[in-house]
N, C-alpha and C positions, 0 to 999 in steps of 0.2 A: 039191540039197544041193551046198554049196561049201565049199572049204576055206579057211582064212585063218590068219595068224601070231596069236599072242596079243595084240600090241599093237592089230591090226587089230580083233580081236574086242572087245577093251575099249573102243576107240573106237566100234564098232558099237553096243554096248550102253549106252555112257555110264558105265561103271564102270571100276575099276582092274583092273590086271594080276593082282594078287592074288585080286581077286573072281572072274575068270576061272579062274585055278587051283582056286580053292574050288569053283566049278561041275563042274569036270572031276572033283575028287575025289569030290563027291556024286553025280555021274552024271546031273546036269541037262545037261550038255554032253558031246559025244564028242570025242574027239581021237585023232590017229594021229601016227606020227613018221616022216618021210620024209627020207631023206638027212640023219638026225640032227637034224632039225627038228620041233619039235611044232606040229601043224597043229590047228586047232579045226573040227570040221565042224558048218556052221551050215545050219539049215533055213530055205530063203528066206521061208517063210511064217510064219516066228516073229517076233512082234511087236518091234520094235526101240524102244528108248528114245532119243530124239533127245539127241545129244552136246550138252551146254551148252558153248557157246563164247564166250569173252570177247574181243571183238575189241579191237584197238588202240586204236579211236575211243572205244569204252565206258570202258576204262582211262585215256584221257587226259581224257574228259569227266568221271570221278570225280575224279581228280587236281585238276582245274581247279575243281570244285566244293570239294574239300576247301581248296585253297590260298585261294579266295575267301572261304570261311568263316573261315580264319585271318586274313585280311587284315581282315575286318570286326570280329572279335573285337579284333584288335589296334589298329584304328582307334577302338573304343569305350573300351579301355583307356586309350590315348593321349589321348582328348578327357577322361576322368575325369580323369588326371594331371594335365592343364593346369588344369582347375577347381581340382582340390585345390592346386595351385601358386599360382593366382589368389587363393584365399580364403586362404593362409597368407600372401601378400605384404599382402593386405589387413589380415588381423588384426595382422602385425607392423607395418604403417604406423599402424594405430589406436592400438597400444600406445606407440609413439614419440611420437604426437600428444598422447596422455593424459598421458604423462611430461613433455612439454615445457609443457602447461598447467599440471599440478601445479607445476613449478618456477617458471614465471611467476607463478602466484598466490603462493607461498612468498616469491620476491623482491619483489612488491607489498606482502605483509603487512610484511615486515621493513622496506621503504622508509616505509611509512606509519608504524609503529612508531618508525623512526629521527626522522622529521619530527616527530612528536608529542613525542618526548623533546626534540629542539631547541627545539620551542616553549616547553614546559614550563621548561627550563632558561633559555631567553632570558625568559620571563616572571619566574621567579625571581630572575635577574639584575637585570631592571629594577626589581622591588621593593626588591631589596637596595640599589640605587643610589639609589633614591628615600629610602631610610630611612637612608643613610649621610650623617653631619653634613658640612657643607661644609667642606673642607679649609681649612687656614689660608692656605696659598698661594694658593688661589683667592680667597680675601677680599682678601690682597694686591694680586692681578692687578685685580680690580674696582675697588679704591680708586684704583688707578694709572690706571685707563681713566676713573674718575669725575674726577680731577684733571685729565686730558687735555682732557675736554670740559666741564670747568666754565668758565662764562663770568665775566668779573671783575665783573658786574653783581652787586649785592648782593642784588637780588630773585630770583637764581638759586640753586638748591641741588641738584645733581645726584647721585642716589644710584642703586643697581643695584635693579631690579624685585623681585630675590630678596630683597636686604636689607629693601626697604620692606615688602614682603608679610611679612616674618618679624616685624616690629616690630609689625605690626598682628594678630598671634597667630591668622591665618586657618587653617582646616583644609586639609589637603592637597589633598583634593578642590576646594577652593574657590580654592585657588591654581592648581591646573590649569586650571580654567575661565578664569580671568583670564590666563593664558600664552595660550590659545587666542584669546582676543579681541584680546590685543596682536598675534597673529600675523596675524590678518585684518586689522587695522587699520595694519599695517606699511607705510610709504610713502604712506598715505591720510592719516594724522592726525599733524600735525606734534609733537603731545604725545609720539608713541613714538619714543623716541631708541634706535638700534641701533648697537653698536659691537663688533665681533669676535664677531657672532653672539649677542650678550647684550643684554638690554633694559635700558633706564635710565630714570628718570623725574625730571623737574624739579618737585618737590613745592611750591616757592616760587612757581614761575611758572604753574603749571598746577593744575587740579583734574582728579582722575581717579574723581570719585564715580559718574559714569556708566557707568564699564568695570568698577568694583569692585561 
């Protein structure tokens, strides 16, 4: 039989000090007081429960595993955040590109419409100019040019092509064809007289049946 303090008995049995006091009160352990200190009487043959001890190495290992786990979780979260940021940037870039493409399409549509409108107005203006009667001043200018290029020979009679065709009462379409023929023969046929970008004919000197 040996005597030991309450703390030592608690460590020996692997329990708390309160548990030792409870055993003393229940009578499962005997105790004496010597010099004001309570001592527990323990039979050396009584089986002891090993005292679990947590060493500093075990604590350090547990802390290391815990921190490692936290680091792994943090790395996974960081990776996920980066993926989401990348996807967000990609979606934003796609949206901006779509807006730019739509804006370009709209601008092209308006440009095409503007060109079509210009062509229509130009066509209307051309038709209008063709249908407008020759101004009196223009006739005077043509007559003045006729007088300038008129030769003193009696066999010559210079008149503007426009006036000449007008006297023939040809259709507008026919007159346009004749003008094209004159333009093609300009500088190649002596019958084609040009002055100030206007065509003239010498109806007494030449025949123009092959052109008409």
